[in-house]
VEXKOLDREN-326246 format. One record per residue (C-alpha): x, z, y; residue number from 1. Coordinates in pm, 1 decimal. Layout:
BEGIN
{atom {X, Z, Y}, NUM}
...
This chain:
BEGIN
{atom {-483.2, 2235.4, -104.7}, 1}
{atom {-473.6, 1885.9, 41.3}, 2}
{atom {-198.2, 1742.1, 256.8}, 3}
{atom {-242.9, 1673.6, 627.5}, 4}
{atom {-602.3, 1593.0, 721.9}, 5}
{atom {-702.5, 1326.6, 974.3}, 6}
{atom {-1011.1, 1341.1, 1197.2}, 7}
{atom {-1093.5, 1084.3, 1460.4}, 8}
{atom {-1353.0, 869.3, 1628.6}, 9}
{atom {-1390.3, 528.5, 1787.5}, 10}
{atom {-1608.0, 559.1, 2098.3}, 11}
{atom {-1691.1, 185.6, 2087.4}, 12}
{atom {-1871.6, 63.3, 2402.3}, 13}
{atom {-2003.5, 407.1, 2486.8}, 14}
{atom {-1898.1, 673.5, 2741.2}, 15}
{atom {-1785.3, 575.1, 3089.7}, 16}
{atom {-1466.7, 712.4, 3245.5}, 17}
{atom {-1610.2, 1048.9, 3349.4}, 18}
{atom {-1794.8, 1091.3, 3019.1}, 19}
{atom {-1470.0, 1026.5, 2833.6}, 20}
{atom {-1268.8, 1273.3, 3042.4}, 21}
{atom {-1533.4, 1543.8, 2997.1}, 22}
{atom {-1551.0, 1478.5, 2622.8}, 23}
{atom {-1173.3, 1490.5, 2574.0}, 24}
{atom {-1138.9, 1811.6, 2777.3}, 25}
{atom {-1410.3, 1978.1, 2571.6}, 26}
{atom {-1270.1, 1857.7, 2238.9}, 27}
{atom {-921.3, 1976.9, 2333.4}, 28}
{atom {-1055.8, 2321.1, 2427.0}, 29}
{atom {-1265.1, 2348.7, 2112.6}, 30}
{atom {-981.7, 2257.6, 1878.2}, 31}
{atom {-687.4, 2418.2, 2060.2}, 32}
{atom {-633.6, 2675.2, 1782.9}, 33}
{atom {-615.5, 2421.6, 1499.7}, 34}
{atom {-268.3, 2371.1, 1354.2}, 35}
{atom {-156.9, 2017.8, 1440.3}, 36}
{atom {97.3, 2029.6, 1157.5}, 37}
{atom {-195.3, 2028.4, 915.6}, 38}
{atom {-455.4, 1837.9, 1116.6}, 39}
{atom {-424.2, 1512.1, 1312.3}, 40}
{atom {-694.9, 1448.0, 1571.9}, 41}
{atom {-736.6, 1108.3, 1738.6}, 42}
{atom {-986.8, 944.1, 1971.3}, 43}
{atom {-1017.3, 574.7, 2058.9}, 44}
{atom {-1194.5, 531.9, 2395.9}, 45}
{atom {-1302.3, 216.8, 2581.1}, 46}
{atom {-1035.5, 12.9, 2758.8}, 47}
{atom {-1161.4, 106.9, 3105.7}, 48}
{atom {-1127.8, 477.2, 3020.9}, 49}
{atom {-779.5, 463.9, 2870.4}, 50}
{atom {-572.0, 520.1, 3185.1}, 51}
{atom {-772.7, 827.6, 3284.4}, 52}
{atom {-787.0, 950.9, 2924.9}, 53}
{atom {-408.9, 925.7, 2893.3}, 54}
{atom {-355.0, 1110.5, 3221.4}, 55}
{atom {-572.9, 1406.2, 3118.9}, 56}
{atom {-486.6, 1441.0, 2748.4}, 57}
{atom {-195.9, 1605.2, 2567.7}, 58}
{atom {-142.4, 1354.5, 2288.3}, 59}
{atom {26.9, 1617.8, 2076.2}, 60}
{atom {-320.8, 1767.2, 2057.6}, 61}
{atom {-535.2, 1452.2, 2054.5}, 62}
{atom {-371.6, 1116.0, 1987.7}, 63}
{atom {-528.1, 835.8, 2191.6}, 64}
{atom {-572.9, 480.4, 2076.5}, 65}
{atom {-691.8, 137.0, 2186.5}, 66}
{atom {-979.8, -41.3, 2016.1}, 67}
{atom {-800.4, -375.7, 1990.7}, 68}
{atom {-485.5, -558.6, 2100.5}, 69}
{atom {-354.7, -913.8, 2126.3}, 70}
{atom {-69.6, -1012.4, 1893.9}, 71}
{atom {123.0, -1172.2, 2182.6}, 72}
{atom {309.9, -980.1, 2453.0}, 73}
{atom {187.5, -1212.4, 2728.3}, 74}
{atom {41.1, -1556.7, 2782.0}, 75}
{atom {-274.9, -1755.5, 2832.8}, 76}
{atom {-511.1, -1519.7, 2649.9}, 77}
{atom {-792.7, -1456.9, 2894.7}, 78}
{atom {-979.1, -1135.5, 2820.2}, 79}
{atom {-714.4, -998.9, 2583.9}, 80}
{atom {-501.8, -684.5, 2619.1}, 81}
{atom {-124.4, -702.8, 2572.4}, 82}
{atom {76.9, -441.7, 2381.0}, 83}
{atom {295.4, -413.5, 2692.7}, 84}
{atom {-11.6, -310.4, 2892.3}, 85}
{atom {-102.6, -48.9, 2634.6}, 86}
{atom {252.9, 87.5, 2634.7}, 87}
{atom {220.4, 152.2, 3007.6}, 88}
{atom {-59.8, 396.0, 2920.7}, 89}
{atom {157.4, 591.0, 2674.7}, 90}
{atom {-84.6, 533.9, 2388.3}, 91}
{atom {19.3, 619.5, 2036.5}, 92}
{atom {-235.9, 426.5, 1831.5}, 93}
{atom {-395.7, 83.2, 1806.6}, 94}
{atom {-701.4, 13.8, 1592.5}, 95}
{atom {-693.0, -326.3, 1424.8}, 96}
{atom {-956.6, -516.1, 1230.6}, 97}
{atom {-1259.8, -299.6, 1296.1}, 98}
{atom {-1568.9, -436.1, 1123.6}, 99}
{atom {-1718.9, -546.1, 1455.1}, 100}
{atom {-1401.9, -734.7, 1546.3}, 101}
{atom {-1414.0, -914.0, 1211.6}, 102}
{atom {-1786.2, -982.0, 1177.1}, 103}
{atom {-1905.6, -1006.8, 1538.1}, 104}
{atom {-1596.8, -1168.0, 1693.1}, 105}
{atom {-1474.6, -1361.4, 1390.8}, 106}
{atom {-1124.1, -1218.2, 1347.7}, 107}
{atom {-947.6, -1310.5, 1024.4}, 108}
{atom {-719.0, -1119.2, 789.2}, 109}
{atom {-428.2, -1334.5, 909.5}, 110}
{atom {-496.0, -1241.9, 1272.1}, 111}
{atom {-514.1, -874.6, 1176.5}, 112}
{atom {-174.4, -908.5, 1007.7}, 113}
{atom {-25.4, -1052.6, 1325.8}, 114}
{atom {-168.5, -760.3, 1523.3}, 115}
{atom {-37.9, -501.2, 1276.5}, 116}
{atom {311.8, -648.1, 1298.8}, 117}
{atom {299.0, -651.1, 1678.8}, 118}
{atom {171.1, -294.2, 1695.7}, 119}
{atom {452.2, -171.9, 1471.8}, 120}
{atom {712.6, -373.1, 1661.5}, 121}
{atom {610.0, -191.5, 1979.9}, 122}
{atom {613.9, 153.5, 1821.2}, 123}
{atom {240.4, 210.3, 1791.5}, 124}
{atom {69.2, 355.7, 1488.9}, 125}
{atom {-144.9, 75.0, 1347.0}, 126}
{atom {-485.8, 182.3, 1215.3}, 127}
{atom {-598.1, -108.2, 996.6}, 128}
{atom {-971.5, -106.5, 919.3}, 129}
{atom {-1099.6, -269.4, 601.6}, 130}
{atom {-1435.0, -283.8, 426.5}, 131}
{atom {-1679.4, -498.5, 230.8}, 132}
{atom {-2020.6, -628.9, 337.5}, 133}
{atom {-2340.4, -540.3, 152.1}, 134}
{atom {-2350.7, -890.6, 7.2}, 135}
{atom {-1997.9, -855.2, -128.5}, 136}
{atom {-2085.6, -514.6, -271.1}, 137}
{atom {-2398.8, -655.1, -436.9}, 138}
{atom {-2189.5, -929.2, -597.9}, 139}
{atom {-1955.9, -663.8, -736.2}, 140}
{atom {-1646.8, -793.0, -557.0}, 141}
{atom {-1571.8, -493.6, -332.5}, 142}
{atom {-1235.5, -425.0, -501.0}, 143}
{atom {-1123.4, -785.2, -458.2}, 144}
{atom {-1227.9, -787.4, -93.0}, 145}
{atom {-1039.7, -467.0, -15.1}, 146}
{atom {-729.4, -578.8, -202.1}, 147}
{atom {-727.8, -910.1, -12.8}, 148}
{atom {-771.9, -741.9, 325.6}, 149}
{atom {-484.2, -507.0, 246.1}, 150}
{atom {-249.8, -766.2, 99.6}, 151}
{atom {-296.5, -1005.4, 389.8}, 152}
{atom {-327.8, -742.4, 661.7}, 153}
{atom {-7.9, -567.5, 553.0}, 154}
{atom {186.0, -877.8, 451.4}, 155}
{atom {557.0, -861.8, 528.4}, 156}
{atom {540.7, -513.3, 680.2}, 157}
{atom {886.6, -350.3, 671.3}, 158}
{atom {921.5, -39.6, 456.8}, 159}
{atom {1074.5, 158.5, 741.4}, 160}
{atom {753.7, 118.3, 944.5}, 161}
{atom {511.9, 258.5, 686.5}, 162}
{atom {502.5, 599.4, 851.5}, 163}
{atom {322.5, 420.9, 1137.7}, 164}
{atom {51.1, 265.2, 920.4}, 165}
{atom {-293.0, 419.8, 866.9}, 166}
{atom {-583.3, 266.8, 675.9}, 167}
{atom {-952.7, 325.4, 745.8}, 168}
{atom {-1199.2, 223.1, 477.2}, 169}
{atom {-1530.8, 146.0, 646.7}, 170}
{atom {-1787.0, -31.1, 428.4}, 171}
{atom {-1966.8, -268.6, 663.7}, 172}
{atom {-2307.6, -172.5, 522.3}, 173}
{atom {-2237.3, 190.6, 607.6}, 174}
{atom {-2149.7, 150.6, 976.9}, 175}
{atom {-2372.5, 181.5, 1279.7}, 176}
{atom {-2722.6, 296.8, 1364.3}, 177}
{atom {-2874.9, 152.2, 1047.2}, 178}
{atom {-2579.4, 228.5, 821.6}, 179}
{atom {-2627.1, 382.1, 478.7}, 180}
{atom {-2368.2, 648.8, 392.5}, 181}
{atom {-2160.3, 571.5, 86.5}, 182}
{atom {-2179.2, 838.0, -182.1}, 183}
{atom {-1867.0, 1052.4, -213.5}, 184}
{atom {-1818.9, 906.7, -561.7}, 185}
{atom {-1833.6, 547.9, -438.5}, 186}
{atom {-1604.7, 622.9, -145.9}, 187}
{atom {-1353.6, 787.8, -379.2}, 188}
{atom {-1361.2, 491.6, -618.4}, 189}
{atom {-1281.5, 250.8, -334.9}, 190}
{atom {-1011.2, 480.0, -195.6}, 191}
{atom {-846.4, 486.3, -538.6}, 192}
{atom {-837.9, 105.8, -538.7}, 193}
{atom {-689.6, 108.8, -189.1}, 194}
{atom {-418.6, 355.6, -289.8}, 195}
{atom {-342.2, 161.4, -606.4}, 196}
{atom {-302.6, -156.6, -399.8}, 197}
{atom {-77.7, 18.6, -149.5}, 198}
{atom {137.3, 139.7, -439.8}, 199}
{atom {165.5, -216.4, -569.6}, 200}
{atom {278.5, -331.3, -225.0}, 201}
{atom {508.9, -46.0, -127.5}, 202}
{atom {581.5, 151.1, -447.1}, 203}
{atom {654.3, 520.9, -385.0}, 204}
{atom {664.3, 458.6, -9.8}, 205}
{atom {287.6, 408.3, -15.6}, 206}
{atom {241.6, 784.9, -16.8}, 207}
{atom {328.0, 782.2, 356.2}, 208}
{atom {7.0, 591.4, 438.2}, 209}
{atom {-306.8, 802.6, 494.6}, 210}
{atom {-638.8, 646.7, 395.6}, 211}
{atom {-940.6, 760.2, 595.8}, 212}
{atom {-1308.4, 715.0, 518.7}, 213}
{atom {-1545.5, 594.3, 789.4}, 214}
{atom {-1908.9, 496.8, 761.2}, 215}
{atom {-2200.8, 720.3, 859.8}, 216}
{atom {-1993.1, 1036.9, 826.8}, 217}
{atom {-2216.2, 1327.7, 927.1}, 218}
{atom {-2234.9, 1708.3, 894.3}, 219}
{atom {-2427.1, 1672.1, 567.7}, 220}
{atom {-2171.9, 1456.7, 383.2}, 221}
{atom {-1838.5, 1532.6, 555.7}, 222}
{atom {-1748.4, 1828.4, 333.2}, 223}
{atom {-1822.5, 1631.6, 14.9}, 224}
{atom {-1617.7, 1334.5, 132.7}, 225}
{atom {-1308.9, 1519.0, 255.2}, 226}
{atom {-1253.3, 1699.2, -75.0}, 227}
{atom {-1225.2, 1374.0, -270.3}, 228}
{atom {-868.8, 1341.4, -403.5}, 229}
{atom {-800.2, 999.1, -248.6}, 230}
{atom {-958.2, 1062.2, 92.5}, 231}
{atom {-709.4, 1184.4, 353.8}, 232}
{atom {-938.9, 1206.4, 653.1}, 233}
{atom {-1266.8, 1116.2, 820.6}, 234}
{atom {-1312.4, 840.6, 1078.5}, 235}
{atom {-1637.3, 963.7, 1226.8}, 236}
{atom {-1885.1, 767.2, 1437.9}, 237}
{atom {-2172.9, 901.5, 1645.7}, 238}
{atom {-2156.8, 1239.8, 1472.0}, 239}
{atom {-1828.5, 1291.4, 1662.8}, 240}
{atom {-1948.6, 1189.6, 2007.9}, 241}
{atom {-2057.4, 1542.6, 2098.1}, 242}
{atom {-1740.0, 1752.4, 2120.6}, 243}
{atom {-1911.2, 2073.8, 2007.2}, 244}
{atom {-2068.5, 1910.4, 1702.5}, 245}
{atom {-1745.8, 1730.7, 1611.9}, 246}
{atom {-1557.3, 2059.6, 1632.9}, 247}
{atom {-1799.6, 2218.1, 1385.2}, 248}
{atom {-1774.4, 1918.5, 1150.6}, 249}
{atom {-1393.1, 1937.0, 1157.8}, 250}
{atom {-1382.3, 2310.8, 1094.0}, 251}
{atom {-1627.8, 2293.3, 807.2}, 252}
{atom {-1431.4, 2008.1, 649.0}, 253}
{atom {-1104.2, 2198.1, 684.7}, 254}
{atom {-1260.5, 2502.4, 515.8}, 255}
{atom {-1398.2, 2281.6, 237.4}, 256}
{atom {-1040.2, 2174.6, 164.3}, 257}
{atom {-929.8, 2535.5, 133.1}, 258}
{atom {-718.7, 2536.6, 446.4}, 259}
{atom {-718.8, 2837.7, 675.2}, 260}
{atom {-814.1, 2793.8, 1039.5}, 261}
């Protein structure tokens, strides 16, 4: 039997306010009977939906997160969102370093590190996303890329904050409409490298940090991924955006791990 399982989704630039409210209500109803001591659910809506999402959601049932955050509390950062603004919404989670933030908007590992530190300083759980491109994979340097993203992204993080750190491994070539799912074996091999690196950084304290797999997770591969020894949860994309279908995916994955529902 595995330890606590994590299931969540980033809604990206989809679902308006009403769509988000309807989705969260339905997901909460569908999963109300699941034991939150064994299963952590989280959803990361758009910024414009966050206030309404927070008002209508019991975050003991579904933790809500923001898709990005500035590393400064305030200042001349037009278009950015301050951690103080997110705290007003009673959010518990901030996603940092998503592939699209890195590769579309040019964010660096050093910037992600600044954001992780700020998130932890303000009491958020920091979900740090890492992953290699297809080119990096083809050159055989995936392990080096992941180790670098972790070592820089988590640089100088205090040990007493590790219970607020989550990692999501999302191979860039596996994300999005044209993404190719990683095989369970490949995903496991990368998760082992991630966990080994975390152990180097934080010794026995690294066991506090869950490592989730994201990248074209779907009903066909979810059960095979979740049972891998080094995979602690599934960060699901469009397969999660229908609350009924996500509920089925979660329940099947939980059963695959030998947990009762």
